[in-house]
C-alpha positions as CSV (number, residue, x, y, z in Angstrom):
1,X,89.5,109.8,99.6
2,X,92.6,107.3,99.8
3,X,94.6,108.2,102.6
4,X,98.5,109.1,101.1
5,X,101.4,108.2,103.2
6,X,104.2,110.5,104.3
7,X,106.1,109.1,101.2
8,X,103.3,110.0,99.1
9,X,102.9,113.4,100.6
10,X,106.7,114.2,100.1
11,X,106.4,113.4,96.3
12,X,103.2,115.5,96.2
13,X,105.4,118.5,97.6
14,X,108.4,117.8,95.7
15,X,106.3,117.9,92.8
16,X,105.0,121.4,93.8
17,X,108.8,122.6,94.6
18,X,109.6,121.7,91.1
19,X,107.2,123.9,89.7
20,X,108.1,126.7,91.7
21,X,110.3,129.5,89.5
22,X,113.0,130.9,92.3
23,X,115.2,131.9,89.6
24,X,114.0,135.1,88.6
25,X,115.7,139.2,88.3
26,X,117.4,140.2,90.3
27,X,119.2,136.6,90.3
28,X,121.9,138.1,92.9
29,X,119.0,138.0,95.1
30,X,117.0,135.0,93.9
31,X,119.4,132.6,93.0
32,X,120.6,132.0,96.6
33,X,117.3,131.6,97.1
34,X,116.9,128.9,94.9
35,X,120.1,127.6,96.5
36,X,119.0,126.8,100.1
37,X,115.6,125.8,98.8
38,X,117.1,123.1,96.7
39,X,119.9,122.3,98.8
40,X,118.0,119.2,100.6
41,X,116.6,118.6,104.1
42,X,114.1,115.9,105.3
43,X,110.8,118.2,103.9
44,X,109.2,117.2,107.2
45,X,107.3,120.3,108.3
46,X,105.9,120.8,104.5
47,X,104.7,117.0,104.8
48,X,103.1,117.6,108.1
49,X,100.9,120.7,107.1
50,X,99.8,118.4,104.0
51,X,98.9,115.8,106.9
52,X,97.2,118.4,108.7
53,X,95.1,118.8,106.2
54,X,94.0,115.3,104.7
55,X,93.4,114.7,108.8
56,X,90.4,116.5,108.1
57,X,89.2,115.1,105.2
58,X,90.3,117.6,102.7
59,X,92.7,116.6,99.8
60,X,96.2,117.5,101.1
61,X,96.8,119.5,97.7
62,X,94.8,122.3,98.9
63,X,97.6,122.8,101.9
64,X,100.5,122.8,99.1
65,X,101.0,126.7,99.7
66,X,101.1,126.7,103.0
67,X,103.3,124.0,103.1
68,X,105.8,125.8,101.0
69,X,105.2,128.4,103.4
70,X,106.7,126.5,106.3
71,X,109.3,125.3,104.6
72,X,110.5,128.7,103.2
73,X,110.1,130.2,106.6
74,X,112.4,127.4,108.0
75,X,114.9,127.5,105.3
76,X,115.1,131.4,106.2
77,X,115.5,130.7,109.4
78,X,118.6,128.2,108.7
79,X,119.9,131.5,106.4
80,X,120.2,133.7,109.2
81,X,121.0,131.2,111.9
82,X,123.8,130.5,110.0
83,X,125.0,133.8,109.7
84,X,124.6,134.4,113.5
85,X,126.7,130.8,113.9
86,X,129.3,131.8,111.2
87,X,128.4,128.1,110.0
88,X,130.5,127.4,106.5
89,X,128.1,124.5,105.8
90,X,124.7,123.4,105.7
91,X,123.6,120.1,105.0
92,X,127.3,119.1,103.7
93,X,127.2,122.1,101.3
94,X,128.6,126.0,101.5
95,X,126.1,128.0,103.7
96,X,124.6,130.9,101.6
97,X,126.8,133.7,103.1
98,X,129.7,131.4,102.5
99,X,128.9,131.0,98.9
100,X,127.0,134.4,97.8
101,X,128.5,136.6,100.8
102,X,127.1,138.1,103.8
103,X,125.2,141.2,102.5
104,X,123.3,139.0,100.0
105,X,122.8,136.6,102.7
106,X,121.4,139.0,104.6
107,X,119.0,140.2,102.1
108,X,118.3,136.5,101.2
109,X,116.8,135.9,104.2
110,X,114.4,138.8,104.2
111,X,113.2,138.2,100.6
112,X,112.7,134.7,101.9
113,X,110.7,135.6,104.9
114,X,108.7,137.9,102.9
115,X,107.9,135.2,100.5
116,X,106.9,132.9,102.8
117,X,104.0,134.9,103.6
118,X,102.9,135.3,99.7
119,X,102.8,131.8,99.6
120,X,100.5,132.0,102.8
121,X,98.0,134.6,101.2
122,X,97.7,132.0,98.3
123,X,95.3,130.0,100.7
124,X,92.9,133.0,100.8
125,X,90.3,131.0,98.9
126,X,90.5,128.0,101.2
127,X,90.8,129.1,104.7
128,X,90.4,132.4,107.1
129,X,92.8,134.0,106.1
130,X,93.2,136.3,109.7
131,X,93.4,132.7,111.3
132,X,96.4,131.4,109.1
133,X,98.5,134.8,110.1
134,X,97.6,134.7,113.7
135,X,98.7,130.8,114.1
136,X,102.1,131.7,111.8
137,X,103.2,135.1,113.3
138,X,102.7,133.5,116.7
139,X,105.4,130.6,115.1
140,X,107.3,133.1,113.8
141,X,108.0,135.0,116.9
142,X,108.2,131.9,119.4
143,X,111.1,131.0,116.8
144,X,112.9,134.3,117.3
145,X,112.4,134.2,121.1
146,X,114.1,130.4,121.0
147,X,117.1,131.4,119.0
148,X,117.6,134.4,121.5
149,X,117.5,132.5,124.3
150,X,119.5,129.5,122.9
151,X,122.1,132.4,121.9
152,X,121.9,133.9,125.4
153,X,122.3,130.6,126.6
154,X,125.8,130.2,125.7
155,X,127.0,133.1,128.0
156,X,125.3,131.6,130.7
157,X,126.1,129.2,133.4
158,X,122.9,128.9,135.4
159,X,120.4,127.7,132.8
160,X,117.9,125.4,134.1
161,X,115.9,122.3,132.7
162,X,112.7,124.2,132.1
163,X,114.6,126.7,130.5
164,X,116.0,124.4,128.4
165,X,112.8,122.9,127.3
166,X,110.7,126.1,126.5
167,X,113.7,127.1,124.3
168,X,113.8,123.9,122.2
169,X,109.7,124.2,122.0
170,X,109.7,127.9,121.0
171,X,112.8,127.4,118.4
172,X,112.3,123.9,117.3
173,X,108.7,122.5,118.3
174,X,106.5,125.8,117.3
175,X,107.2,125.4,113.9
176,X,106.0,121.6,113.7
177,X,102.7,122.6,115.8
178,X,102.3,125.3,113.7
179,X,102.8,123.4,110.2
180,X,100.0,121.1,111.3
181,X,97.6,123.7,112.5
182,X,97.9,125.7,109.7
183,X,97.0,122.6,107.4
184,X,94.1,121.7,110.0
185,X,92.8,125.1,109.4
186,X,92.6,125.0,105.3
187,X,91.2,121.1,106.5
188,X,88.5,123.0,108.0
189,X,89.1,121.4,111.4
190,X,87.0,123.1,114.8
191,X,89.2,125.1,117.3
192,X,89.2,122.6,119.8
193,X,90.9,120.1,117.2
194,X,93.5,123.0,116.2
195,X,94.7,123.2,119.8
196,X,94.9,119.1,119.9
197,X,96.9,118.9,116.7
198,X,99.3,122.4,117.4
199,X,100.3,120.5,121.2
200,X,100.4,117.2,119.2
201,X,103.1,118.7,117.3
202,X,104.7,120.9,119.6
203,X,105.2,117.5,122.0
204,X,106.9,115.5,119.0
205,X,108.9,118.9,118.6
206,X,110.2,118.8,121.9
207,X,110.9,114.9,122.3
208,X,112.5,115.0,118.3
209,X,115.3,117.5,120.1
210,X,115.6,115.3,123.2
211,X,116.5,112.6,120.7
212,X,118.5,114.7,118.9
213,X,120.8,115.4,122.2
214,X,120.6,111.7,122.9
215,X,122.2,110.8,119.1
216,X,124.8,113.3,119.6
217,X,126.1,112.0,122.6
218,X,125.4,107.7,122.8
219,X,124.4,107.5,119.0
220,X,126.2,104.9,117.0
221,X,128.8,106.8,114.5
222,X,128.1,104.6,112.1
223,X,124.5,105.0,111.6
224,X,124.4,108.7,113.1
225,X,126.4,109.5,110.4
226,X,129.1,111.7,112.1
227,X,131.2,111.6,115.0
228,X,129.4,111.6,118.5
229,X,130.1,113.6,121.5
230,X,130.0,117.1,119.2
231,X,127.5,118.5,121.8
232,X,129.9,118.3,124.4
233,X,133.1,119.5,122.8
234,X,131.4,122.2,121.8
235,X,129.8,123.2,125.5
236,X,126.5,123.2,124.2
237,X,123.4,123.3,126.5
238,X,121.5,120.2,126.1
239,X,119.0,118.1,127.6
240,X,121.7,115.8,128.9
241,X,124.0,118.1,130.7
242,X,121.1,120.0,132.4
243,X,119.9,116.9,133.5
244,X,123.1,116.1,134.8
245,X,123.5,118.9,136.9
246,X,120.6,118.9,138.1
247,X,121.1,115.4,139.6
248,X,124.4,115.5,140.2
249,X,126.1,116.1,144.3
250,X,128.2,119.0,144.5
251,X,131.5,117.4,143.9
252,X,130.0,115.9,140.3
253,X,128.8,119.1,139.4
254,X,132.0,120.7,140.4
255,X,133.9,117.9,138.1
256,X,131.2,118.8,135.0
257,X,131.6,122.5,135.6
258,X,135.4,122.4,134.9
259,X,134.8,120.6,132.0
260,X,133.0,122.9,130.5
261,X,134.9,126.3,131.6
262,X,136.2,127.7,128.0
263,X,139.6,128.5,129.2
264,X,139.9,124.6,130.4
265,X,142.4,122.9,127.8
266,X,141.4,119.5,127.0
267,X,141.6,116.6,124.4
268,X,138.2,116.4,122.8
269,X,138.0,112.4,123.4
270,X,139.5,112.7,127.0
271,X,136.4,115.2,127.6
272,X,133.7,112.9,125.6
273,X,134.8,109.9,127.5
274,X,134.7,111.7,131.0
275,X,131.6,113.6,130.7
276,X,130.1,110.5,129.0
277,X,131.1,108.4,131.9
278,X,129.2,111.3,134.3
279,X,126.2,110.8,132.4
280,X,126.2,107.2,132.6
281,X,126.7,107.1,136.3
282,X,124.1,109.8,136.6
283,X,121.9,107.6,134.8
284,X,121.2,110.5,132.1
285,X,120.8,107.9,128.8
286,X,117.8,106.6,130.5
287,X,116.7,110.0,132.1
288,X,117.0,111.3,128.5
289,X,114.7,108.5,127.2
290,X,112.1,108.5,129.9
291,X,111.7,112.1,129.3
292,X,111.2,112.0,125.2
293,X,108.7,109.1,125.9
294,X,107.0,110.8,128.4
295,X,106.2,113.7,125.7
296,X,105.4,111.0,123.1
297,X,103.0,109.8,125.4
298,X,101.0,113.3,126.2
299,X,101.6,114.2,122.2
300,X,99.6,110.7,121.0
301,X,97.0,111.7,123.8
302,X,96.2,115.0,122.1
303,X,96.2,112.8,118.7
304,X,93.6,110.4,120.1
305,X,91.2,113.2,121.1
306,X,91.1,114.2,117.5
307,X,87.6,113.9,116.0
308,X,89.1,112.1,113.0
309,X,88.8,108.8,111.8
310,X,92.3,106.6,112.7
311,X,93.3,105.9,109.6
312,X,93.7,109.5,108.9
313,X,95.7,109.4,112.0
314,X,98.0,106.8,110.7
315,X,100.7,108.6,108.9
316,X,101.1,111.5,111.5
317,X,101.3,108.1,114.1
318,X,104.2,106.6,111.9
319,X,106.0,110.1,111.2
320,X,106.1,110.4,114.8
321,X,107.2,106.7,115.3
322,X,110.3,107.4,112.6
323,X,111.3,110.7,114.3
324,X,111.4,109.5,117.8
325,X,113.0,106.4,117.1
326,X,115.7,107.4,114.3
327,X,118.9,106.5,114.8
328,X,120.5,109.4,112.6
């Protein structure tokens, strides 16, 4: 069986997505779901589910329902996250609750979660459903725990770097690991290989978020696609900030904390330049790149340990390289 590239797998998923009939009565409930599902995005997670299946020698189309479950769950979490964040835009377009109303946004998210399980249940004749549910449920709980931690961090001034790494593992990396693991289960992977593919995904997911933090502060605006420094302006807890607080002496730490106090009025450009200057002085950009590379190296060790031919691992290697060396 020829090994499909990430581009071929993405096209396979798009074809399946186009066949799904999200618009159905009552339209007030399902039209918002169709809207968010076709709003765009990288479709990274469903492609990884297909890669996980292909890795173990099975046709990737066997994992299409699980891939759809993962994509619907991801978008469900975005609908509810946007409500919690009171965000007006998602992927450059109005968020579901902005366009259709708050109550509809909540209800749409609820039904999407249930629909995700409906798609997952379609895999019952291809893999042990109880095992798929166990992985999916664990992931869903972790994503909620990660979101709760992220919200708590907004009110705390004592967040540590290990706490942040756990939060991004739960909120971001758990879904990447689960997508691969679901595909691997359908592909017939052993328990040992399922553990390796899950850890590969989790570490790539953490490295992905560290890269995102780096790009927001040190990315080139012309390739990043938006003005840099947004995390600094919004007082977000990021790898860069927490690493700086960890390394700073008392005087520098006080300076950082002053800029991050909500009551301190400061021009955006002044704040961005001041914090970036501190980051550069402390070597934070290099520290973040090193942390990302260490996570990537550990991830690749888990991929290497999987009992599968190297040619089937190539799409995963290419995907990881693209994610961790992107400029957007």
